[in-house]
N, C-alpha and C positions, 0 to 999 in steps of 0.2 A: 399339452399333456395332460397335464396334472387335472386340467379341468374335466377330461375325459375319467378321470380317476376320482375326482370330485363327483362327479356326478352320478357317478355307482354308489359312491360311499354314503349315499342319502338313503339306499335302502338296505333294512337286514340282509344277513346272510352272504354279503359279496366283499367281505376285506378279504379274506384268500383269495379271489380274482386281482381284486385291485395289486396285491404285489404282485402276481403275475403279469397283470400287464404292463408293470414296471420296470421288471425283471426283462420281459420280452423286449422292449424299448431300449434299455442299457445294458443288454447282452452286447458283449464284446464280438459273439460268433455271427449276431445276427446281423449287426453294422457292417460286419466285413464280407457276407454275402451278399450276391447280388440277385435283389430282388427284384428288377426293375422297375421300380419305384423310385419318384422323388425325394431328396429330403425337404423336410418343411420346417426342420430348425436350424440351429447352427448360432454362430457367434454375432451375425451382424444386427438383431432384433428386429423390430419393424413388423408390423399385422402381414400376415400371408392373405394372399389375393381371392377374392369371390370367384377367379376361377381354379384357385388351386382348393378352395374347399369343395368347390362340385367337383374335384378331382380326387377329392380323400371320401367325398359322398359314395360315388362309383366305385369305388373301390371294397369300401365297408358293407355296400352291399352286397358287390361278388361273392365276399370271404362269407355272410350273411348264406345266402343262399347257398353255396357250397358247405356250410360246417352247421347250421344250426337248423332244428325242425321247425317246419313253421306249419302255422295253423290258416287252411286254405278253407275254411267252413265261410262261405259268403253273408250268409246273417251275420256271425259274427265280425268280417272285414267291415261290412258294411255302415255298422255302428261305431266303429273306432271311426272310421273316415267320416262321418257325421258328426258326430263330438269334438273333432278333432279341428275342424272347418269350421264350428260355432265357435270356438275358440281363436281361430286363429284372425278375424280380420280386428279381435282388439289386441292383437299382440303386433308390439312396435318392430317387426318384422322387413328385412329389406327384403328378402325372398320369399314368398308365401307357396312354393309350389314343392311342398313337402311328400316325400316318400315313406309310405309307412311299412314297418317290417314286425307284423305279430309272429310272434315267438311261441312255439309249441313247447312250455315249462310253465310248472305248477310255482314255481320259486316266483316271490313277489318281487318285479323289478321292472325298472323301464329307462330308457336313454335316448339321448339327444347327444348327433354329433355333426360335426361341419356338411355342407352341402344338402341341406334339408332332412337329415335323416332322422326318424321317431320310431324309437322300437320302443313295443310293449311286449310283456310275458302275460299270457293268458292268466297267470298266477294274478295278478294289479284285479282283475274283476274279482278275484275269489275273496281276496284279503279286504279290498273296498266295498262295506255296507252298503251304501249309499253312492249317488251317480255323483253328487259333489266331492264326494271323498276322493272318486276315481278324476272327476275330472280336472281336480288339484296338482294331480303328479303331471297330468300332460300340461297344465298349466305355467307350472314349475320349469319342464323342459323345454318348452315355447320362450321362457323367458330367459334359460341359458343360450339358446339360439339367437333370441334377438340382440342380445348383449353381447355377443361374440367372445363368450369368453373363455375359448379354445385358444381364438389367436390374443387374446389379449395376456392368455397367461404367457405366451412362446413370448410376446415382447419381454416381459419382464424376465424369462430367463435367459438373459442373452450369454450368459456363463455357461450353461448347461449342455451336454452333449447333443451331436445332432440326433433327433428324433425323426425315427423312419414311420413313412406309411404303412410298411408293414408292420411293423412290431404295434401300431396302434390298431390296426384293424384285427390280430389278433386276439389282442386284449381285449377290444370290445367282443368279439366273439368268445373268446372264455365267459368273460363276464356276463354274458347273456344265458348262456347256458352249463357253465359250469358250475357243479353245488358239490366239489370234493376238494378238503384241506392237502391232497396228497402232492408229496414234493413242496410246499410252502415251506417248511423248515429251514430247508437248503436255502433258498433264494433268499428268505429272512434275514439273514447274517450280513451278507452281503449289499441288499440294496437297503438296510434301516433308515442310515444316515441322510440318504440322498432321499428318501420319502418324506422324513422329517423334514426337511429343509423343504420339500415341497409346500407340505402342510398348511406353511405359514399362509399363504394367500385363498386358500380353498373357504376358508368362513367369512373373507368379504363377499365371495362371488357368491355364496351361499345365502349369505344375506340380501346378496341383492337380488337373486333369481325368486327369493321369498317374496319380496316386495311387488316387483312387475308382474309375481305372476297372482300374487291377491289384486292388482290391479286388474291384469287381463281376465280373471273369474269376474268381479263385479261386472265389468264392462259388459261381459258377456250374458251376464243377467244369471249369473249361478251365484251362489254361496260361498264368500271368501270363507267362511267358518268351515268349509270342508278342510281345508290346508292344515288347521292346527289338530281337526281329528284326524286325519290322514297320519300325521306324523306321530301321533299317541298311538295309534295303531301298530306303525313301524317299533316304536320302544318297547311295547310289549313281545312285538314277533324276537327281539332280539334277548329281552327278558327270558322269554321262553327256551330259547334256543341255546341261552348261554352267551358270554361275551367272552371270547378267550382271545381277543384280539391283542397283538403284538404291543408293547407299552409303546414304542413309537407313533401308535396308532390313538395314543390315549388322548389326544386332539380331534377326535372323529366328530365331524361337525354337529351328528344328531343328537342333542343333547335338549335335557331340560328343559335348561335356560332357553335353547333357541325354541322351543314347542311354545314356552312360555310368551316368548317375544310375539312370536308368528300369531299366537290368540289374543293378545293385546292390538296387534293391528288388525287382525280380522274385526274386533270388536268394532273397532272406528270407523266402520261404513255403517252406511244406513240400515235398519234392521228392516228384513223383509222374510216373508215367506215362500222359499223357493222348492217348488213339487220336483221330486225324483221325473225324470221321463219313464213310463210303464217299459218301454224299449230296452232299459240298462239291465233292468229285472228278469226280463225273459232271456237276455244274452247270459247275463248272471248264470240264471238257472241252467241253460244250457251247457253253459263249460263245468257247471259241477256234476253235471252227469259226464262229460268227457274227462273230468279227471278221477272221477269216482274209483275205486280197487277196483270194481267188476259192476258189470250189467245190475247183478243183481244186488248188488248194494246199492246202487242207484238207487232202484225201485223201491228197497226197504227205508232209504234215506226219506224221498219224497211222500211215500205214505205214511212214513212217521210225523213227517211237517205236515200233512191236511188231518191227523187226529188232534193236532192243536188247536183252541179257539178262534173263531172267525179264520183260521184258514182256507175255507170254501171260498171265502167270498177272493181270494188271493190268486190270481193270473198267472200271477210266475209261477206260484206251487204247484199249480195244477198244470201247467206248461212244463213247467219241471219232471211231475210225474210223466207225461206224454213222453217225452222226450226218454226218459229211462225204460218206457216199456218198447218205443221202439227200439232203443239200441238192447234192449232184453229179447227183442224180436217176439215181443207180444203184441201183434200188430193189430189185432180189433180192439183189444183195450186203449191203444195209444191213439186211433182213428178214433174211437169212443169220446176218449177226452178233448182232442181236438174239435170236432163237431160242435161240442158243449160250448167251448169257448167259440167258436165264428157264429155260432146264434147271440151272442151280445153284442161282440165286435166284427163283424162278418167283413172288414176291410183290411184289418190287420195284416200286413204282408207276412208276418214270420210264422201267423197261425198259417197263413194258405201254402207258403212252401212247406214247412212241418208236412203237411195234410200231403202235400205233393210227394214228399220223399215217402210217408207210409204207403201211400198207391207205387209207388215204382217198389218197394221192396214187395210189394204183394202182386207185383206183376199185373197190375191193373194201369196199364200205361196211358190209357185212354183219358179214363175218369184223372190220372195227374195232368194230363196234358189239358185238358176240359178247365179245371182248375185254376193252371197257370198260364192258358191263355185270358180268362176271364182277369185274372189279377192284372196283366202285362195290359189290356187295353187300358186299365184303369191307372198304371203308372209306367208309363213308356218308357222305355231305356234300363228300367229297374234292375241293378246287379245281380240281387241274388233271384227273384224271379227268370229272370235269363239265364243264369246259370244254371239251374234248375231245370228248365226246359231243354238245354242242351243235355241234360245225363237222363232225361226223358227218351230224345231223341238218337242218344246213344244205345240206349237200353234195348232201344225197335230197332236198334240196325239203319238207323237214316241218318247218315254220315253227310250229306249235305243240308239238310237242316239243321242238323248240330253245330255245323262248321259256320253254318251262316250266324247263330247265335253267338259261337264264340268269337268272330271277327269282331262283332259289333263290343263284345269287351275288350277285346285286344287293344281297338283304336281306343277305349275309351282308359285302358289301364295296360297300357304298353309294358311297365315296369314289371308288370304280375308274371312272371316266369313259368308258373304252373298254367296260366291261362294258354300260353304256347304250347305248351308241351299237351295240353288236354285238344289243342285245336290241330296239333300233328295226328294224332290221334283219328280226330273226326274226319281229316282229308284223306288219310289211309285209309279209312271206312268207306269213304266217296271212292274211292278209288283216283284220287288227285293228287299223280307225284308230284306235280310241281309245288301242288299245298303244303305238302307235307315237308316238302324241300324248304321251302321258306321260312314256315311254321318253326320248323326246327332251326333253321339259321339264327330265328332271332333270339331264340331260346339259349342257342350257345353262345350266343352274343353277350346275354343279360348273364350268363354263367363264366362270362370271362374268356371263353374259349374262343378266340375270334380264327383260328386258324379253321376250325371245324366250321366255325359259320361262314367262311368264305369259301371253304369245300360243298360247303349244301346250296351255296347259292349259286355256284359254278354251275351245280350239278342243275339245278332249277333252269339256269340262262341255257344251257344246251338241250335241252326238252322244250323249248318256245323260238316261235318261228321267229327270223330277221324278221327285224321292222316292226311287230307288234309291240304294243303298247303295254302287254302284263314282260314282254322280255327289256322294255327300257325301262321300265318301274325296278326289276331285279336288276339290272345292270347298274344303275344309278345308287342301290344299298350296295351293293358289290364294290362299288366305287368305293364307297363310303366306310364299309369293313376293313378292305385293302389299306386306305389313307391310316385308319387306326392301328394296321399291323405294324405299319413302315414309321409310323411317329415312336414306334416304343425305343 
């Protein structure tokens, strides 16, 4: 558990949430209640098993899906997935099957937990000025996973109170989305000594994650110098926001000495020029619009950027202005900027998808469909293109076609619950009641409501003829869900 605390402590504005995590875990009231989740701590010591880590990951994702606002923008998710899997081959991970959680919060934060869960706040894009800085945070989190710091810390805490999954899950979600210090003072007094005792190990794990993360960056062809740069950004954030941490957190691991040590290590790698991918800056502009105080403010901001020297040649700024125009319902201006960008880069998927989004808003569905069909022919199976095509067909009332696109996506990304919800909507539009029940069942299962998933599958089963192949598939899935319910 300390390693979950430690991972979050790497980022500004999270000291309050750290205390909440530990308070939830050690609270007698929480330990006494029936959470229906197994204990993963205790006095026996030893590493937790891979299956236990997988179970933790599943429960963490259920809690995140239920409690944390998510970014479902396919362009943002697709970029995050691409950069993660650029780093993964260089990470010494036993299990490379990761689940990504993209949290809709402007706070600077990222986390990794057992079971291969990697979470990123939208705010990380806002604060990382370069792709190298952004990737350094991800590499650091992959390092924590690869070194199994969570399990190792449990082994060291042989005399600590049992740690429940429920407490950890709640703490992770709070750390991901909470930005309030309410109630912290009352908690601090009773938990200070325990936290202080736990902190003794966190610095070692941080140093190990720094070292392994630098190796991951270098082997992935990225610049290790992005890590100390990002740490300096975090230090500035802390200074700007005020550092009012309780005294027992005075050993906060993000110190000037750690930044200096990481910079010294980074300088030992061969010096080379690593250019940021353009896609990072396009996605970053997209999120700057998303988090702007208003669409009008976003337009004003990007128009002011364009007034600076050489800004006209900066595609990310021009793209940000187009997205701001789209957000502000200035659709003709948005289309004009995107079409200009497409002249110099006609194959860029981000521009093609954004043009289609504009055409959908203009109700020019035929034009949107044509843009995306051409793009898909060159990029078969691409997530943002396929997802936006589904949007076109839903807007056009073509449920069957929309469902076809969404089925492809749910097969590729079955852990994304919002895709199942969209599929249920499309199947309803197509009057495919069995399809609605099946999609809703998968959504409910991902949300942790297995009883509802069971009901949905039984209703689907009742509507299918005996002996049909589809009924057999539904029956098999019903058996799996029922087995999971009975094993609780």
